[in-house]
ROLUMSE-381930 format. One line per 5 residues: their letters; for each residue x negated, y, z negated of N, C-alpha, C. Coordinates in Angstrom, 3 decimals. Layout:
N
A> X/Y/Z/X/Y/Z/X/Y/Z  ...
END
This chain:
104
MSILI> 39.533/-15.074/4.147/38.231/-15.416/3.616/37.231/-15.695/4.745  37.671/-16.258/5.845/36.750/-16.574/6.926/36.226/-15.311/7.611  37.021/-14.247/7.642/36.565/-12.983/8.231/35.437/-12.402/7.378  35.571/-12.509/6.073/34.524/-12.020/5.173/33.218/-12.783/5.382  33.318/-14.081/5.584/32.122/-14.896/5.843/31.487/-14.494/7.168
LVKRF> 32.296/-14.260/8.188/31.768/-13.829/9.489/31.076/-12.474/9.391  31.660/-11.560/8.638/31.051/-10.239/8.459/29.714/-10.366/7.738  29.639/-11.191/6.715/28.387/-11.402/5.984/27.319/-11.984/6.903  27.708/-12.971/7.699/26.745/-13.584/8.627/26.256/-12.567/9.652  27.171/-11.750/10.152/26.799/-10.724/11.119/25.804/-9.740/10.506
LIVLV> 26.050/-9.327/9.284/25.150/-8.392/8.608/23.784/-9.027/8.357  23.772/-10.290/8.001/22.497/-10.986/7.779/21.705/-11.053/9.082  22.380/-11.406/10.176/21.705/-11.457/11.480/21.192/-10.076/11.875  21.963/-9.057/11.627/21.555/-7.695/11.949/20.317/-7.280/11.162  20.288/-7.591/9.882/19.130/-7.259/9.044/17.890/-8.028/9.508
LANFA> 18.051/-9.309/9.813/16.917/-10.104/10.283/16.401/-9.615/11.635  17.294/-9.199/12.507/16.875/-8.669/13.807/16.088/-7.369/13.633  16.518/-6.499/12.727/15.784/-5.264/12.450/14.417/-5.554/11.859  14.363/-6.536/10.986/13.088/-6.905/10.379/12.121/-7.422/11.431  12.605/-8.283/12.318/11.749/-8.840/13.373/11.288/-7.745/14.328
AGCAG> 12.150/-6.820/14.661/11.770/-5.726/15.562/10.761/-4.803/14.898  10.830/-4.643/13.604/9.892/-3.804/12.873/8.490/-4.367/12.829  8.347/-5.650/13.051/7.037/-6.307/13.032/6.403/-6.366/14.409  7.096/-5.905/15.430/6.573/-5.965/16.785/5.528/-4.881/16.991  4.559/-5.179/17.820/3.512/-4.211/18.116/3.873/-3.375/19.336
SKKYE> 3.085/-2.345/19.581/3.235/-1.505/20.761/1.836/-1.127/21.223  1.744/-0.192/22.156/0.424/0.206/22.649/-0.431/0.858/21.565  0.208/1.602/20.668/-0.533/2.341/19.644/-0.519/1.661/18.284  0.355/0.684/18.098/0.494/0.041/16.792/0.383/-1.467/16.937  -0.237/-2.081/15.936/-0.384/-3.525/15.921/0.793/-4.174/15.210
STGEY> 1.112/-5.382/15.641/2.077/-6.166/14.879/1.356/-6.713/13.650  2.092/-7.285/12.747/1.494/-7.839/11.535/0.488/-8.935/11.883  0.849/-9.793/12.820/-0.060/-10.866/13.238/-1.330/-10.339/13.881  -1.191/-9.319/14.729/-2.368/-8.719/15.365/-3.279/-8.083/14.326  -2.684/-7.442/13.336/-3.479/-6.819/12.280/-4.294/-7.870/11.530
IDDSA> -3.675/-8.981/11.220/-4.377/-10.058/10.509/-5.482/-10.631/11.393  -5.188/-10.861/12.679/-6.196/-11.373/13.600/-7.374/-10.409/13.722  -7.077/-9.114/13.847/-8.134/-8.116/13.973/-8.975/-8.022/12.706  -8.355/-8.182/11.550/-9.112/-8.178/10.292/-10.075/-9.351/10.247  -9.625/-10.499/10.726/-10.496/-11.681/10.758/-11.648/-11.477/11.732
ITTKV> -11.363/-10.893/12.897/-12.416/-10.619/13.877/-13.439/-9.653/13.289  -12.980/-8.592/12.646/-13.885/-7.617/12.034/-14.784/-8.286/11.005  -14.217/-9.125/10.182/-14.997/-9.821/9.156/-16.042/-10.741/9.786  -15.660/-11.473/10.833/-16.602/-12.377/11.499/-17.734/-11.606/12.172  -17.408/-10.469/12.786/-18.441/-9.662/13.440/-19.412/-9.108/12.398
KASIL> -18.882/-8.583/11.295/-19.758/-8.050/10.238/-20.655/-9.137/9.677  -20.104/-10.323/9.453/-20.902/-11.434/8.925/-21.983/-11.843/9.915  -21.651/-11.845/11.189/-22.617/-12.200/12.221/-23.762/-11.196/12.283  -23.426/-9.918/12.202/-24.452/-8.871/12.253/-25.324/-8.906/10.997  -24.702/-9.025/9.833/-25.477/-9.048/8.587/-26.308/-10.323/8.459
GDSRL> -25.844/-11.416/9.066/-26.569/-12.681/8.976/-27.712/-12.813/9.961  -27.801/-11.901/10.900/-28.859/-11.964/11.903/-30.147/-11.372/11.343  -31.240/-12.104/11.486/-32.518/-11.654/10.921/-33.056/-10.399/11.607  -32.667/-10.171/12.855/-33.161/-8.994/13.584/-32.305/-7.752/13.347  -31.125/-7.931/12.728/-30.209/-6.800/12.549/-29.876/-6.531/11.101
KTLQI> -30.750/-6.760/10.208/-30.445/-6.534/8.794/-30.278/-5.047/8.539  -29.099/-4.573/8.843/-28.792/-3.159/8.651/-27.350/-3.011/8.181  -27.135/-2.046/7.343/-25.783/-1.758/6.865/-25.213/-0.519/7.543  -25.907/-0.037/8.570/-25.491/1.194/9.229/-24.666/0.960/10.492  -24.173/-0.270/10.686/-23.299/-0.560/11.817/-21.878/-0.714/11.289
NVKTF> -20.992/0.126/11.797/-19.583/0.055/11.417/-18.824/-0.728/12.479  -17.868/-1.529/12.032/-17.089/-2.375/12.945/-15.605/-2.089/12.733  -14.916/-1.792/13.816/-13.460/-1.608/13.783/-12.863/-2.392/14.941  -11.716/-3.008/14.699/-11.068/-3.817/15.728/-9.615/-3.392/15.875  -9.176/-3.244/17.134/-7.778/-2.938/17.427/-7.361/-3.761/18.634
KGVVQ> -6.463/-4.708/18.407/-5.946/-5.590/19.457/-7.061/-6.311/20.198  -8.046/-6.794/19.461/-9.136/-7.574/20.046/-10.272/-6.758/20.619  -10.133/-5.449/20.665/-11.200/-4.575/21.159/-12.009/-4.109/19.953  -13.297/-4.456/19.959/-14.162/-4.147/18.824/-14.998/-2.919/19.147  -14.998/-1.963/18.219/-15.833/-0.771/18.367/-16.967/-0.859/17.366
LSGFV> -18.180/-0.778/17.882/-19.374/-0.724/17.041/-19.846/0.724/17.008  -20.064/1.249/15.817/-20.576/2.611/15.685/-21.594/2.639/14.565  -22.369/3.701/14.531/-23.388/3.842/13.503/-24.756/4.013/14.125  -25.777/3.698/13.336/-27.158/3.942/13.765/-27.976/2.655/13.750  -28.822/2.514/14.760/-29.777/1.398/14.837/-31.144/1.970/15.175
DSSDM> -32.178/1.161/14.940/-33.550/1.632/15.144/-34.017/1.567/16.596  -33.396/0.696/17.414/-33.846/0.562/18.800/-32.687/0.141/19.693  -32.906/0.298/20.993/-31.882/-0.129/21.948/-31.751/-1.650/21.963  -32.842/-2.350/21.624/-32.781/-3.814/21.522/-31.834/-4.242/20.406  -31.869/-3.522/19.306/-30.959/-3.825/18.192/-29.513/-3.582/18.600
AARAV> -29.271/-2.520/19.349/-27.912/-2.229/19.812/-27.431/-3.332/20.749  -28.284/-3.741/21.660/-27.914/-4.814/22.594/-27.663/-6.122/21.856  -28.470/-6.404/20.828/-28.284/-7.623/20.030/-26.944/-7.583/19.294  -26.586/-6.440/18.731/-25.312/-6.306/18.026/-24.139/-6.525/18.975  -24.215/-5.978/20.180/-23.160/-6.164/21.171/-23.071/-7.629/21.574
DLTRR> -24.219/-8.274/21.773/-24.250/-9.689/22.161/-23.625/-10.569/21.076  -23.979/-10.330/19.828/-23.402/-11.107/18.724/-21.896/-10.879/18.622  -21.469/-9.659/18.863/-20.044/-9.337/18.791/-19.271/-10.052/19.885  -19.799/-10.087/21.089/-19.118/-10.753/22.204/-18.951/-12.253/21.957  -19.797/-12.841/21.157/-19.734/-14.283/20.875/-18.642/-14.665/19.893
VKGVK> -18.106/-13.693/19.186/-17.075/-13.978/18.187/-15.760/-14.293/18.893  -15.129/-15.383/18.477/-13.868/-15.806/19.077/-12.786/-14.762/18.814  -12.066/-14.394/19.864/-10.982/-13.424/19.740/-11.348/-12.034/20.226  -12.643/-11.781/20.429/-13.085/-10.462/20.902/-12.810/-10.365/22.402  -12.027/-9.359/22.790/-11.716/-9.149/24.205/-12.795/-8.313/24.868
TVDNS> -13.087/-7.160/24.288/-14.140/-6.283/24.798/-14.851/-5.623/23.621  -16.025/-5.082/23.920/-16.819/-4.392/22.900/-17.063/-2.968/23.363  -16.722/-2.015/22.503/-16.989/-0.602/22.761/-18.236/-0.237/21.961  -19.344/-0.064/22.655/-20.615/0.205/21.985/-20.807/1.708/21.800  -20.640/2.177/20.578/-20.872/3.582/20.249/-22.063/3.715/19.309
LIVK> -22.974/2.752/19.357/-24.151/2.781/18.490/-25.134/3.853/18.967  -25.764/4.520/18.018/-26.735/5.579/18.308/-28.109/5.116/17.871  -29.073/5.216/18.765/-30.457/4.842/18.446/-31.121/6.017/17.756  -31.700/5.751/16.578/-32.377/6.818/15.804/-33.669/7.202/16.463
END
């Protein structure tokens, strides 16, 4: 009976180890925690941009991957693009900002 218990414990440990390894991130893929953190950063950046009186535009897209935020879309002036980048850099958790905004 004790061998059966040892085998069950071994299988449980093996399954848990596979589960933990499946949640790990790599260069091209985020871990579950990183994905949640990046979703929060994206939401905060969007709220910051939409809440700014000088940037009331829905044409700025925000994507985050491992703390790197990419801004894309269209703005009316280079000042608006610079303001969007500045607001994005102020958000906690943002490592760098990739500015792909296009001035109309």
